[in-house]
C-alpha positions as CSV (number, residue, x, y, z in Angstrom):
1,M,0.0,0.0,0.0
2,K,1.5,3.3,-1.0
3,K,1.5,6.4,1.1
4,K,0.2,9.6,-0.6
5,I,0.9,13.2,0.2
6,S,-0.5,15.8,-2.1
7,L,-0.2,19.6,-2.3
8,I,-1.8,22.7,-3.7
9,A,0.3,24.0,-6.6
10,A,1.1,27.7,-6.4
11,T,-0.3,28.8,-9.7
12,A,-3.6,26.8,-9.7
13,M,-5.8,24.9,-7.3
14,L,-4.5,21.6,-8.5
15,T,-3.2,18.8,-6.3
16,T,-0.4,16.3,-6.9
17,S,0.8,13.4,-4.9
18,L,4.1,11.8,-4.1
19,F,3.3,8.6,-5.8
20,G,0.6,9.4,-8.4
21,N,-2.9,10.8,-8.4
22,S,-4.1,12.3,-5.2
23,V,-6.9,10.9,-3.1
24,F,-9.8,13.2,-2.4
25,A,-9.5,14.4,1.2
26,A,-11.6,12.1,3.4
27,K,-12.1,11.5,7.1
28,L,-9.2,9.7,8.6
29,S,-10.3,6.9,10.8
30,D,-7.2,6.8,13.0
31,V,-7.0,10.5,13.8
32,T,-8.9,10.6,17.1
33,D,-10.4,13.5,18.9
34,N,-7.7,13.3,21.6
35,N,-4.8,13.4,19.1
36,R,-3.0,16.7,19.9
37,Y,-2.1,17.0,16.2
38,R,-5.6,16.5,15.0
39,N,-6.2,20.1,14.0
40,A,-3.1,20.2,11.8
41,I,-3.8,16.8,10.2
42,I,-7.5,17.4,9.5
43,T,-6.9,21.0,8.2
44,L,-4.2,19.9,5.8
45,N,-6.2,16.9,4.7
46,K,-9.2,19.2,4.0
47,M,-6.8,21.4,1.9
48,S,-5.4,18.3,0.1
49,V,-2.0,19.2,1.4
50,I,-1.6,15.8,2.9
51,D,-3.7,12.6,2.3
52,G,-3.9,9.3,4.1
53,Y,-3.7,5.8,3.0
54,E,-6.1,4.0,0.7
55,D,-7.7,2.2,3.7
56,G,-8.8,5.6,5.2
57,T,-6.1,5.9,7.8
58,F,-3.4,8.5,8.2
59,K,-1.0,6.5,10.3
60,P,0.0,9.5,12.5
61,E,3.0,7.7,14.0
62,G,4.4,6.6,10.6
63,Q,7.4,8.3,9.0
64,I,8.4,10.1,5.8
65,K,11.5,9.9,3.6
66,R,13.8,12.8,2.7
67,G,12.9,12.7,-1.0
68,E,9.2,12.7,-0.1
69,F,9.5,15.7,2.2
70,T,11.6,17.6,-0.4
71,K,8.8,17.1,-3.0
72,L,6.2,18.2,-0.4
73,L,8.1,21.5,0.1
74,M,8.9,22.2,-3.6
75,T,5.3,21.5,-4.8
76,A,3.9,23.7,-2.0
77,M,6.1,26.5,-3.1
78,G,5.1,26.2,-6.8
79,Y,8.1,24.4,-8.2
80,G,6.3,21.1,-9.0
81,S,6.9,21.3,-12.8
82,N,10.7,21.7,-12.7
83,T,12.5,19.2,-14.9
84,T,16.1,20.2,-14.4
85,E,18.4,17.2,-13.9
86,P,20.6,17.3,-10.7
87,T,24.4,16.9,-10.8
88,E,25.2,17.8,-7.2
89,F,24.5,14.4,-5.6
90,S,25.8,11.0,-6.5
91,D,22.8,9.0,-5.4
92,V,19.8,10.8,-7.0
93,S,20.3,10.5,-10.8
94,D,17.7,7.7,-11.1
95,H,15.5,8.7,-8.2
96,W,11.9,9.7,-8.8
97,A,12.3,12.9,-6.8
98,K,15.6,14.0,-8.5
99,C,14.1,17.2,-10.0
100,Y,12.6,18.4,-6.7
101,I,15.9,17.7,-5.0
102,K,17.7,19.8,-7.7
103,T,15.3,22.7,-7.2
104,A,15.6,22.5,-3.4
105,Y,19.4,22.6,-3.8
106,D,19.3,25.6,-6.1
107,L,17.1,27.4,-3.6
108,K,19.6,26.6,-0.8
109,I,17.0,24.6,1.1
110,I,19.2,21.5,1.2
111,N,22.9,20.8,1.0
112,G,23.1,17.0,1.4
113,F,25.9,15.1,3.1
114,E,29.7,15.6,3.2
115,D,30.2,12.4,1.0
116,G,28.3,14.0,-1.8
117,T,25.0,12.1,-1.3
118,F,21.5,13.2,-0.5
119,K,20.1,9.9,0.7
120,P,16.6,10.5,-0.6
121,D,15.2,7.2,0.8
122,D,16.4,7.7,4.3
123,L,13.8,8.8,6.8
124,V,13.8,12.5,7.4
125,T,14.7,13.5,10.9
126,Y,12.9,16.2,12.9
127,E,15.9,18.5,12.8
128,Q,16.3,17.9,9.1
129,A,12.7,18.8,8.4
130,L,12.9,21.9,10.6
131,K,16.1,23.0,8.7
132,M,14.4,22.6,5.3
133,M,11.3,24.4,6.4
134,V,13.3,27.3,7.9
135,C,15.3,27.6,4.6
136,A,12.0,27.4,2.6
137,L,10.8,30.4,4.5
138,N,14.2,32.2,3.9
139,Y,15.3,32.3,7.5
140,G,18.5,30.4,6.8
141,I,20.8,33.4,7.5
142,S,19.2,33.9,10.9
143,A,19.6,30.2,11.7
144,E,23.3,30.3,10.7
145,A,23.8,33.3,13.0
146,Q,22.3,31.3,15.9
147,G,24.8,28.5,15.5
148,G,24.0,26.8,12.3
149,Y,22.9,23.2,11.9
150,P,21.3,21.7,13.9
151,K,20.9,23.9,17.0
152,G,20.7,27.2,15.1
153,Y,17.9,26.0,12.9
154,I,16.0,24.5,15.8
155,K,16.3,27.9,17.5
156,A,15.1,29.7,14.4
157,A,12.2,27.2,14.1
158,D,11.3,27.8,17.7
159,N,11.3,31.6,17.1
160,L,9.0,31.1,14.1
161,K,6.7,28.9,16.1
162,L,7.2,26.0,13.7
163,T,7.6,23.7,16.7
164,S,4.4,24.9,18.4
165,N,2.4,22.0,19.8
166,V,5.1,19.4,19.0
167,V,6.0,17.2,22.0
168,S,8.0,14.0,22.6
169,Q,9.8,14.3,19.3
170,A,13.6,13.9,19.5
171,A,15.4,16.2,17.1
172,S,17.8,13.5,15.7
173,E,15.1,10.8,15.3
174,P,12.9,10.3,12.3
175,A,9.9,12.7,12.3
176,L,6.5,11.2,12.7
177,R,3.9,12.0,10.1
178,Q,1.7,13.8,12.6
179,V,4.7,16.0,13.6
180,I,5.4,16.8,9.9
181,A,1.8,17.8,9.5
182,Q,2.1,20.1,12.6
183,V,5.3,21.8,11.3
184,V,3.8,22.4,7.8
185,Y,0.6,23.7,9.4
186,N,2.6,26.0,11.6
187,A,4.5,27.3,8.6
188,L,1.5,28.3,6.5
189,E,1.0,31.8,7.8
190,V,4.6,32.6,8.8
191,E,5.7,35.9,7.2
192,M,8.6,35.0,4.8
193,M,11.9,36.8,4.5
194,E,12.5,38.5,1.1
195,Y,15.7,39.8,-0.4
196,N,15.8,43.5,-1.0
197,S,18.0,44.2,-4.0
198,G,18.0,47.9,-3.2
199,N,19.9,47.6,0.1
200,G,21.2,44.1,-0.2
201,M,19.4,43.0,2.9
202,W,17.0,40.2,3.7
203,E,13.8,41.7,5.2
204,K,10.6,40.3,6.6
205,S,7.7,40.5,4.1
206,D,4.0,40.0,4.2
207,K,4.2,37.0,2.0
208,T,3.1,33.6,3.3
209,L,3.0,30.1,1.9
210,L,-0.8,30.1,2.3
211,N,-1.6,33.4,0.7
212,D,1.2,33.8,-1.9
213,Y,2.2,30.3,-2.9
214,M,-1.0,28.3,-2.4
215,K,-3.0,31.4,-3.4
216,V,-5.5,30.8,-0.6
217,K,-6.9,33.0,2.2
218,K,-8.8,31.8,5.2
219,V,-11.4,33.2,7.6
220,R,-12.6,31.5,10.8
221,G,-16.1,32.4,11.8
222,T,-19.7,31.6,12.1
223,L,-21.8,30.8,9.1
224,V,-24.7,33.3,9.2
225,G,-26.2,33.2,5.8
226,A,-26.8,30.9,2.8
227,E,-28.6,32.7,0.0
228,D,-32.0,33.8,1.5
229,T,-31.6,31.8,4.7
230,K,-30.0,33.9,7.3
231,T,-29.5,34.2,11.1
232,N,-30.1,37.4,13.0
233,E,-26.4,38.3,12.7
234,C,-26.4,38.4,8.9
235,T,-26.5,42.1,7.8
236,V,-25.8,41.7,4.1
237,T,-27.8,40.8,1.1
238,L,-26.9,37.5,-0.6
239,I,-27.5,36.4,-4.1
240,K,-27.6,32.9,-5.6
241,N,-24.8,30.6,-4.4
242,Q,-23.5,33.0,-1.9
243,I,-22.8,32.3,1.8
244,A,-22.0,34.8,4.6
245,V,-19.4,34.4,7.4
246,K,-19.1,36.5,10.5
247,P,-15.4,36.4,11.5
248,T,-14.5,35.3,15.0
249,I,-12.1,38.2,15.0
250,G,-13.4,41.3,13.3
251,S,-16.8,42.6,12.5
252,D,-17.2,42.8,8.8
253,I,-19.2,40.0,7.2
254,V,-17.3,38.0,4.6
255,V,-19.4,37.0,1.6
256,L,-18.1,33.9,-0.3
257,N,-19.2,32.4,-3.6
258,A,-20.0,28.7,-3.2
259,G,-21.3,28.0,-6.7
260,T,-18.3,25.9,-7.7
261,F,-17.9,24.3,-4.3
262,E,-18.7,20.6,-4.8
263,D,-18.8,19.3,-1.2
264,K,-22.0,21.0,-0.2
265,T,-25.1,22.4,-1.7
266,I,-26.6,25.7,-0.6
267,G,-29.3,23.7,1.1
268,E,-26.7,21.8,3.1
269,F,-25.0,25.1,4.0
270,A,-28.3,26.4,5.3
271,K,-28.4,23.5,7.7
272,L,-25.0,24.5,9.1
273,L,-26.1,28.1,10.0
274,G,-24.7,29.1,13.4
275,N,-21.8,26.7,13.2
276,E,-18.3,28.1,13.7
277,M,-15.9,26.8,11.0
278,T,-12.9,27.7,9.0
279,F,-13.3,28.7,5.3
280,Y,-10.5,28.8,2.8
281,Y,-11.1,30.8,-0.3
282,R,-9.4,32.1,-3.5
283,Q,-9.4,35.9,-3.7
284,G,-10.0,37.2,-7.2
285,D,-8.8,40.5,-8.7
286,N,-12.1,42.1,-7.6
287,E,-12.5,42.5,-3.8
288,A,-15.9,41.0,-4.0
289,D,-14.7,37.9,-5.8
290,K,-14.1,35.4,-3.1
291,E,-14.4,31.8,-4.2
292,L,-14.8,29.1,-1.5
293,K,-12.3,26.3,-2.0
294,I,-12.2,24.4,1.3
295,L,-14.5,24.1,4.3
296,D,-13.0,22.9,7.5
297,D,-16.0,21.9,9.6
298,E,-14.2,19.2,11.7
299,T,-11.9,21.3,13.9
300,S,-14.6,23.6,15.4
301,K,-16.4,23.1,18.6
302,N,-20.1,23.1,17.6
303,S,-22.5,20.8,19.2
304,T,-26.0,19.8,17.9
305,L,-29.0,17.9,19.1
306,T,-32.0,16.8,17.1
307,V,-35.3,16.2,18.8
308,N,-38.3,14.5,17.2
309,Y,-41.7,16.2,17.6
310,K,-43.0,13.2,19.6
311,N,-40.5,14.1,22.4
312,L,-41.4,17.8,22.7
313,S,-42.4,18.9,26.2
314,S,-42.3,22.7,26.6
315,C,-40.5,25.9,25.7
316,D,-40.8,29.3,27.3
317,G,-38.2,31.1,25.1
318,K,-35.4,30.7,27.6
319,T,-35.5,26.9,28.3
320,F,-36.6,24.1,26.0
321,K,-37.6,20.8,27.6
322,Y,-37.9,17.5,25.9
323,I,-38.5,13.8,26.8
324,D,-35.5,11.5,26.7
325,G,-36.5,8.0,27.6
326,P,-37.9,8.0,31.2
327,S,-36.7,11.5,32.0
328,T,-37.2,15.1,30.9
329,K,-34.2,17.1,29.9
330,S,-33.7,20.8,29.2
331,L,-31.6,23.1,27.0
332,K,-30.8,26.7,27.7
333,L,-31.6,29.1,24.8
334,A,-29.6,32.2,23.9
335,D,-31.4,35.5,24.4
336,D,-30.9,36.3,20.7
337,V,-31.5,32.8,19.5
338,T,-32.0,32.5,15.7
339,V,-35.0,30.4,14.7
340,I,-35.2,29.0,11.2
341,Y,-38.5,27.5,10.2
342,N,-38.5,25.3,7.1
343,G,-35.4,27.1,5.7
344,Q,-36.6,30.7,6.5
345,A,-35.3,32.7,9.4
346,I,-38.0,34.3,11.7
347,S,-37.3,38.0,11.7
348,G,-40.4,39.9,12.7
349,F,-43.7,39.7,14.7
350,P,-46.5,39.0,14.9
351,V,-46.4,35.5,13.3
352,T,-49.4,33.5,12.5
353,V,-49.4,30.0,14.0
354,K,-51.5,27.5,12.0
355,A,-53.9,25.3,13.8
356,R,-53.6,21.6,13.0
357,K,-57.3,20.5,13.2
358,S,-59.7,23.2,14.5
359,G,-58.8,25.9,11.9
360,S,-58.5,28.4,14.8
361,D,-55.1,29.9,13.9
362,T,-53.5,32.0,16.6
363,T,-50.9,34.8,16.7
364,A,-47.5,34.9,18.4
365,N,-46.2,38.4,19.3
366,S,-42.8,37.4,20.5
367,M,-40.1,34.7,20.0
368,S,-40.8,33.1,23.4
369,E,-44.5,32.9,22.6
370,L,-43.9,31.5,19.1
371,L,-41.5,28.8,20.5
372,G,-44.1,28.0,23.1
373,Y,-46.6,27.1,20.4
374,W,-44.2,25.3,18.0
375,L,-42.1,23.4,20.6
376,G,-44.8,22.7,23.2
377,S,-46.9,19.7,23.9
378,N,-50.2,21.2,22.5
379,D,-50.8,19.1,19.4
380,E,-53.0,21.8,17.9
381,Y,-50.0,24.1,17.3
382,S,-46.8,22.1,17.8
383,I,-44.7,21.0,14.9
384,R,-44.8,17.7,13.1
385,G,-41.2,16.9,12.2
386,E,-37.9,17.6,14.0
387,V,-36.0,20.4,15.5
388,K,-32.2,20.8,15.6
389,F,-30.5,22.8,18.2
390,T,-27.0,24.2,17.5
391,D,-24.6,25.4,20.3
392,T,-21.9,27.3,18.5
393,G,-18.6,27.1,20.4
394,D,-20.0,24.3,22.7
395,T,-20.8,26.8,25.5
396,G,-23.9,25.2,26.8
397,T,-26.3,27.7,25.3
398,Q,-28.3,27.0,22.1
399,N,-27.8,29.7,19.5
400,I,-29.7,28.3,16.5
401,I,-33.0,26.4,16.3
402,S,-33.7,24.8,13.0
403,I,-37.3,23.5,12.6
404,N,-38.4,21.1,9.9
405,D,-42.2,21.0,10.0
406,Y,-43.6,18.4,7.6
């Protein structure tokens, strides 16, 4: 079984893999919730930066070869199409990664060993991976000033926070796959050094691997709109195939075009309203042109609960009670809870509540009164379907109520 690691090319949203065609990013069965590297692994997998094995596993404690890691870096930096043959190393002339090795050498990311070899099939050690990543970000001069290889590069990596969240990984030992994922993830938004030909100095720039090489931007926030289905926090007008995100940091709503996004339909996005997620998008020449590319909905802390209408007990607008087996349980509702009824957000009162049998419709003049009718035990006005409660951020308070009334 072949290991596959794929990357986003710099000039187009295309993915390649180390041993052939990339596998579509899928859930990884052996990356558990308590794995400290889960966020890095899942995010990079969603971005198709790294893939797992064909059996759906990632093998977090597996390892990676020097040639494989070299290709990973070169493709991420946009040098995947290089075909120049290497002459610097005696052991790579027939190796599948020889062109990537040549490019990395020309960029001063690698130097090989004193005997003139590169040893592409040896396992890459943690200190070697850090050295290559530091050089890829153009901080090699700083690392040399701090003592050179390996300690100076480890210090530089620490300063750049490339080692954040990495534990129990010896520098001279082969790097685990989960550790490589963490290092690459940590490097995505590091501001790279750039040579200033005017003064002959290396200076920190605003360029990053994520924005300038992968051509992707990201926003973490709450999904507040999907076309005409919106929460109370959505203050913008959306047109066909657009979704709205309220950033966790910042106040301006970000509108993304999801028309070419194949993973979810607008209807499926509407069901995720109120969920905090991370959205990766391609920014076009026009500021309003933001095309959704990747949705990371696995590393957020949303919790949901779906209750069938047969288990409704009562709701006073602040607390919802429902029947769970022999007991009655309750949920706390947010003061500004958003209620979505059959795909439409409730935004104004009064609201007419249809009677089931008698024909005696009634009127609700507030959200608490409306929820009392829809989510109570009175069969004349209660819903016939299910209701989903969403707690964004897993705080213990329900922010979104989505009602499907059949």
